[in-house]
N, C-alpha and C positions, 0 to 999 in steps of 0.2 A: 683555814688550813689541816686542824689534824683532825676534825669531819670530812676534809675530802680525803682524806689519807685513810681511812677504816672505811669508808666507803669505798675505795679501789681495794684496798684487801677484802672485803668480804665478798666486790665482786668476783674477784679473783678465785678466791677458794670452792664460791657458786658455780661458777662455769665451767673449773678443772674437776667438779665432782667430788668434792670436800661435801662432808653431811650436815643439814641445816645446823643441826644445834652445835658441833665445832667453829664449825665456820661463826654464826654469830660471836661464840664463845670466846674464839682467836680476836678475833677484831674485835668485839666489845672492850677485850684484856685491855687490848695493845692501845685503846684511845682511851684507857680511864689511866695506867701507866703515863702516857704522853701532857694527862692532865695535875696529875697531882704525883709522879712518882709511885716506887715502891711500896711504899707504908701504905699507900692508900687504895692500889689491888687491891695487897695482902687480905687487909678489914675488909672488903666485900666481896674475897673467895670467899672468906673464912662464913659469912653472915649467908650470904646470896644461896645455899642449896638446902638453909632447914626453913626459911622464909621462902623457898617456892613451895614447897610439901606442906607447911603449917600453915592448912589452910579446910575447912570444914568440906567443899565444892567439889574438892580434889578428887575425895570418895567417887564422887558418880563417873570416875571416867573409868575406875577397872570394874565398878558393876555394870555398866550400862557392855561394855565391850563383854564381859562376863556371862551377861544375859544374853547379845548374839552368840555367842558362842556355844550356848545351849537350845537356842533356836536355831541355826544350822544342823546342829547336830540330832534334835527331837524330828527333824525332815517337814515341816510345817510348810517350807518353801515351797514341797514340790505340794500340798495338796493347796495351796492360795495357786496356781499356775495353774490348774486340772479344774477347778473351781472357778476362776472367772474364763476361762475357756469353756466349759459350759454354759455361760453366761450369755457370753456374747458371740461366742465360736459360731457359730450361723451369718455373722457380721463377713462380706470382705473386708483379708486381715485382719479377721477375729482375734487368731492366737495373736498378734500381734500387739493389740490391745489390751486380750488377758495379761501379755507380759507386762505395761504397764501397770496395770492392774495390782495384777503382783508386789510389782516395784516397790509401790508403793504401802502396799501390806506388809513389804518385807521392812521400809523402814521405817515403820509402826513400830518395828517391834526391833530393831538392829537401829545403830548408828553410824554401821559402816556399809559408804559407800564399794569399795571394793569386793566384801565381801558379799553384798547386794549381788553387784554386778559378777561375782565367780559362780554363784549361785544359779542368781537367774541365767545365765548361759550355759549350765550343765542341766539345766533341766526345760528350760523351754528352746534352746538354738537345733536342739533335736529335732522335738515335736514340728515345727515349723519347715524345718529342711524336709520332714518329710513328708508335708504337704504341698511341698513342691511349692515353698516364699521365696522370692529373691534372698539372699544370703545377704546381701547388700541393708535390704528393709531391716532385715530380720537381726544382725547384726548392729544397725544403728540402734535400734528401738531397745534389743538391750544392754547398751551402752548408757543409754540417757536413761534407762527407766534404773539404772541401779545407781544413779545423783540424787533421787529421790532421800535416799538414806541419811546427805546431808543435811536434810531442812525439814522432814515431818519426823515429831519430836520421836524415840531420845536421840538428838545428834550430836555429836563427838565437838561438829564444829561450835555449833554455837553454846555446847557448855566451857568451849576453851575461847569464845567470845565474850562471855560472860564472867569468865576469871581474868581473862587480860583487862576486860571494861569497868570489874567493881558494881558492874549489873546487876537484876534480880536473873536467875538463871530459871526460875520458874514461869515470868512472864514471858523470857525468849521462847522458853523450847513451845509454849502454850502458841505464840507471836508466832510459829513457824507455820502451825496446823491448816489454816487457810487457804496460804501462799502455797503450800504442799498437794491441795487438794484442787486446786487452777493449774500448778504444773503440770498433775498427773492429767485432768481434761487436757492439757495444752500435748502434752503430750498423742493423746488419745485421736485428739482433734487431726493432728498432724498424721500419724495413720493415714486415717478417713482421706484428707488430702491427696495423700501420696500416691493410695490403692484405686483412688476415682483418677488421677492422671493416669498413670499406668497400671493397667487392666492384670497386666502379667507381671506385676509385682506380689500380688497374693490371690491364692483361690480362692472363689465363693466357698461356704462353712456349711456344715452339716449342722442342723437344728438337732434339738434336744429336746424333753418331755418336761412338762412343770414338774411331776414327780421325780424326774433324773436332776434338776434346776434346785430342788428343794434336799433333795439327801445330800449334795454338793455341799450344802452348806452346813451340815456338821462338818466337814470336813476343819472349818474356821471357826469353829468354833473356841479352839486353845490362845486363839491369834486373837478373839476377841477379848477374851478373859485378859489376856495379858498388856495389849493397849487399855482399858479401862483401868488397872491394878497403877499399871505406870502415867500414863498421862491422864487419865479420871480423876486420878489421887493428887493429883498435882493443880489441876483447874477446879477442885472444889476446895481444896484446899484442907485435903485430911491428912497429905506427906507432903514436906518439903520435899528438893529435888533429890538431893544425896538420901533420904529413906526410901521412896520412889524408885532410886535404882537398886536399892538392896532390893526392896521388896519384890519386884521385874525381873532380877535376875533370880531369887528363891522360885516365883512363880514357872519362869523357866524352865526351869531344873524338875520344878518337878513336872513339867509336859514333856521334856525327857524321859523320867521312867517312865509316865502314862503310857508314853509311845511304844514302851519296850524298847528305846534306844541308849539309855547312857549305860555305858559297860564302866569296869571302872581305870581301864585304858583310857576309854572316852572321858572318862570325868578328869583324868588325871591332864590328856592333852586340853584338856579347856582352857584348866588353872594354867597348865603352862605359856599356852597362846596370848591367855589373858596377861599376863604377866610381861610378857615379850613385848606385847605392843604397848602397854601403861607404862613400864620402864622407857623406850620410845620418848614417846610424846612426854611424859617428864625431861625428858631431857636435852628436847626442844626447845619445851618451857624454860627450864634453869640458862641453858643458851643464852634465849630472848630476853631476860631476867638482865643476865650482863652486860647484853645489849641494850639495854632498856635503859641500864643506868647509867652507862655515856651519854645516849639522845638527851637524856633529866637532865647529866650536869654538864651538857654542852652547848642546852638552849637549841639545841636544834627546835623542838617544836616551837619553847615562844618566837624564832624568829620565824619560822612560817608561816605561824600565828598572824602574828606581823603583816606578814606581805601580804597576804591575802588579805586581809583589811583594807590593803592599800589597792586592791583590786578593784575596778570600777563597771564591775560583772554583776548580773544578779546572783542571789547564793544559786539558785535550780541549774542555772547555764556553768557554774561550777560544780555543779556536785555531779556536772555528767560527766567531765572530762576526771574529775574523781575516777568515776564509775570505768567510762573509759579505761583510766589507769589501770585497774582490779583486770579489765579483764582481758588488758597487752600481759600484764604482770604472768596470770592463770595459764598464757601458752608459754610461758618458757619454765613456769615454777612450780614447788607442791605448794595444796592449796592451803592446807594447814600452814606449812611456811611463812606462806602471801599472812595471812592472818596474825600470826604472831611477829611477824618482820612493821604490818605496815598498820594496824590497829591502834598502837601506843603514839604514835606521830599520827595519826588520821582522826582519831575519833575527837578530841581537842578542837579539831578546824569544825568538824561537822556540825560537832554543838552547837562551836558560835557562828557557824552559818544558819541557825535556827532548828536544825533537822533534830528529831528524835536520837538519841543511841540505840535501843529498839530493833526501830525501823530500819536503822546500818545498818543494827549486824544482820540480819534476816537480808536483807538487798545484796548487799557482799557474799551473801552465801550461796545466792540464788547466782549472782556472777561466776561462783568460784562452780559452780556447775557447767560453766561451758566453759572452764578450763578444764574438768575435767574427761572433756571431750573432743577437746582440740588439739593441732599438732603444734608442735613435735612434741609434748609432755604426753597428754590426753591417758594417763593413765588407766581410767573405764576402757579404753580402748582395747591400751595394753593387756590387760585383766582377760577380756572379751578374746582377743585373738590368741591367747598363750591357749585358753581353754576352748575354742571352737577349732585351731588353724586355720583360720582364715586371713588374708591378707589382709594387712596396714591402713593402707590405701584403700579397700572396698569398704572395711569399715566404716574411715573417713568421712569418706563420702556416701554411707549412708545414712551418718550423723546428720549430719548438714542442713537440712530442713527441719529440725530438731533445734539444732544451733539460732539459727533465723528466729523458729517461734520462741522459745527460749528468751531474745534479745527482744520482740515486740511487750513478753512478759515484762522487763524489767525495765520498758519502758511506762508499765503500766502503771506499776508498782512505785515508781516513782510518783509520776502523777498526782498519785491516788494515793500517800501513804494508810488510807482508814482499811485499806485490806489487808494491811497488814497487824496497825495498833487497833481495831476495833476489838476482838478477842480478849485478848489480856485485858485490853481497858475494866472487862465482865466480871471480871476475879473476883 
């Protein structure tokens, strides 16, 4: 009865639009009060804030966010798109493919999906519309390409999952590399199929000389340096994810200085944005911890695990239902909130079924990518609409071919876990 009341309260708060952090904190507090009274609740509320932030790995979050702020300030994303456009621009739909390549590159130096979508919208949308691209195709590829930042390291979503699940963040980040490449190639392939079926969606591009192509690579040098500094140091074992995050923020600042884009006002704005975003994420984690205490003490996870054990179904079929649930939740909820709300409950079940927790972390982030571009929430689509002033209905139609392609990729990664687990096993 207590669990039902708390879930009803949580659902009500989420429906009326209360911030996720407050919704979880208040509903969890109500549940704890019902379980043990006021002294019991006060004891947990006094200790939870410190235990939430008393983690060495937490430092990775503000450091990677700061790195992304410096990257945006430096203008490297514009150079990424221009270089990619020179290499694939002669193909029909080449600028859209270049957008996917730039999204992958930006994802490798930024863990923020919405920041990636906003940057790509400001960079590639005008170029594609100028060349005569169908706005539906252009907006769709921008929205889906922005989600790559959730998967390709450094990924804030994977870091949060690692903190919640208490597993190696370094292994998680490296596990996202090959899936990130596969998803990037899938976006490019989807564009190729769309423009082949509808030749009016994109014009034939112009070709470039080899000299122009190789000169364009000089512009992406800073991105490669940053990628090696972060992902390379983690994979080689030279640095922990926390140390790599600090190194990445410092190198990104040096790049902004090198590009002569870092002013005192810009530096202060980067610090301010980082503090704001970090506090928001940590507040959500605090609310999730309070709610998690309630779930643990009410034995919801144990009861659910026992019930799953009585089902006469293959583990793979149960996993398919779990992933379907994540996709449906993504239609209505923020992806970070989904991770924080569901991982404490679902992870023990997944391990009980015999699945690897690192594989599960990557696969639910890929499903979260679908939620970032599907109605009614579709955060990345709203970001693209805001920056391009295009109708939401148009953008949602443009992104649907990529949604179907993502579902195929999720199925393949579910059937072949080695696509995710091979690279971290070589560390």
